[in-house]
C-alpha positions as CSV (number, residue, x, y, z in Angstrom):
1,M,28.7,21.0,24.9
2,T,27.5,18.9,22.0
3,S,24.7,16.3,21.9
4,N,25.4,13.8,19.2
5,L,22.4,11.5,19.6
6,L,22.1,8.6,17.3
7,R,19.0,6.5,17.1
8,F,18.7,2.9,15.9
9,E,15.5,1.2,15.0
10,S,14.4,-2.2,16.3
11,E,12.1,-4.7,14.7
12,D,10.3,-5.7,17.9
13,S,9.6,-2.9,20.5
14,E,8.5,-5.4,23.2
15,S,11.7,-7.4,22.8
16,Y,13.7,-4.2,22.8
17,L,12.2,-3.1,26.1
18,Q,12.6,-6.5,27.7
19,F,16.3,-6.7,26.6
20,W,17.1,-3.5,28.3
21,K,15.1,-4.5,31.4
22,D,17.1,-7.7,31.5
23,N,20.4,-6.0,30.8
24,V,20.1,-2.8,32.7
25,E,23.8,-3.2,33.9
26,E,24.9,-2.7,30.3
27,I,23.6,0.9,30.2
28,H,26.8,2.8,30.9
29,Q,29.6,4.7,29.1
30,R,31.9,2.6,26.8
31,K,35.5,3.2,25.8
32,K,35.9,3.7,22.0
33,E,37.7,0.5,21.6
34,D,34.8,-1.5,23.2
35,V,32.1,0.1,21.1
36,P,32.4,-2.1,17.9
37,L,32.0,-5.4,19.9
38,F,29.1,-3.9,21.9
39,M,27.3,-2.7,18.8
40,K,27.8,-6.1,17.2
41,W,26.3,-7.8,20.3
42,L,23.2,-5.5,20.0
43,V,22.8,-6.3,16.3
44,D,23.4,-10.1,16.8
45,S,20.9,-10.1,19.7
46,K,18.4,-8.4,17.4
47,V,18.0,-5.4,19.8
48,I,18.8,-2.9,17.0
49,N,19.1,-2.8,13.3
50,M,22.3,-1.5,11.7
51,P,21.7,-0.6,8.1
52,K,24.5,1.0,6.1
53,E,23.1,4.5,6.9
54,S,23.3,3.9,10.6
55,E,26.9,2.5,10.3
56,E,27.9,5.7,8.4
57,Q,26.2,8.0,11.0
58,L,28.0,6.1,13.9
59,K,31.3,6.5,12.0
60,K,30.7,10.2,11.4
61,I,29.4,11.1,14.9
62,F,31.7,8.9,16.9
63,Y,34.4,6.8,15.3
64,D,35.8,9.7,13.1
65,T,35.9,12.1,16.0
66,A,38.2,12.7,19.0
67,M,35.6,11.4,21.4
68,Q,37.0,8.5,23.5
69,T,33.8,7.3,25.1
70,L,30.2,6.6,24.1
71,N,27.2,6.9,26.4
72,I,24.7,4.1,26.0
73,C,21.2,5.6,26.6
74,P,18.4,3.3,25.4
75,G,15.2,5.0,24.7
76,F,11.8,4.5,23.2
77,E,10.1,6.9,20.8
78,L,6.3,7.2,20.1
79,N,5.2,9.3,17.1
80,Y,1.9,10.6,16.0
81,I,1.4,13.3,13.4
82,F,-1.4,15.7,13.7
83,N,-2.7,17.7,10.7
84,I,-2.1,21.3,11.8
85,S,-5.7,22.4,11.3
86,E,-6.9,19.4,13.3
87,A,-4.5,20.3,16.1
88,E,-5.5,23.9,16.1
89,E,-9.2,23.0,16.2
90,L,-8.7,20.6,19.1
91,D,-6.7,23.2,20.9
92,K,-9.4,25.9,20.3
93,N,-12.0,23.5,21.7
94,G,-9.9,22.6,24.8
95,K,-9.6,19.0,23.6
96,L,-5.9,18.8,22.5
97,K,-4.4,17.6,25.8
98,F,-7.0,14.9,26.1
99,T,-6.5,13.8,22.5
100,L,-2.7,13.7,23.1
101,A,-3.2,11.6,26.3
102,E,-5.3,9.1,24.3
103,K,-2.6,8.9,21.6
104,I,0.1,8.3,24.3
105,K,-2.1,5.5,25.8
106,E,-2.6,3.9,22.4
107,G,1.2,4.1,21.7
108,L,2.0,2.4,25.0
109,E,-0.5,-0.3,24.4
110,V,1.7,-1.4,21.5
111,V,4.3,-2.5,24.1
112,R,1.7,-3.7,26.6
113,R,2.1,-0.8,28.9
114,D,-0.6,1.1,30.7
115,G,-0.4,4.8,29.9
116,R,-2.6,5.9,32.8
117,E,0.3,5.9,35.2
118,F,2.2,8.3,33.0
119,L,-0.8,10.5,32.6
120,K,-2.3,10.5,36.0
121,N,-1.8,14.3,36.5
122,L,-3.8,15.3,33.5
């Protein structure tokens, strides 16, 4: 079983999340012949960006393969990079999980979401 994930960037994370909330019925598997029009709709709606590199990846991972369907799975990614020595020091002092929780809360604030609900078991 292969996992050919392809990520697309979006200019406005809040609009991206709202789009999928408003169009949840669009989250399903698509036939290969329906994908180009669907992708065009996402680009035209400014949900995703489709630079040349993304077009090439989509072609390589999907269009140029025997796959006949594409699973549409919108997601949201938060990134924070720790310096390894900083992370080790925080872990040694028992503070790493609390620092991570704060970084998650900060990231979710960008899209006006309350991270406390996600982190209530920490």
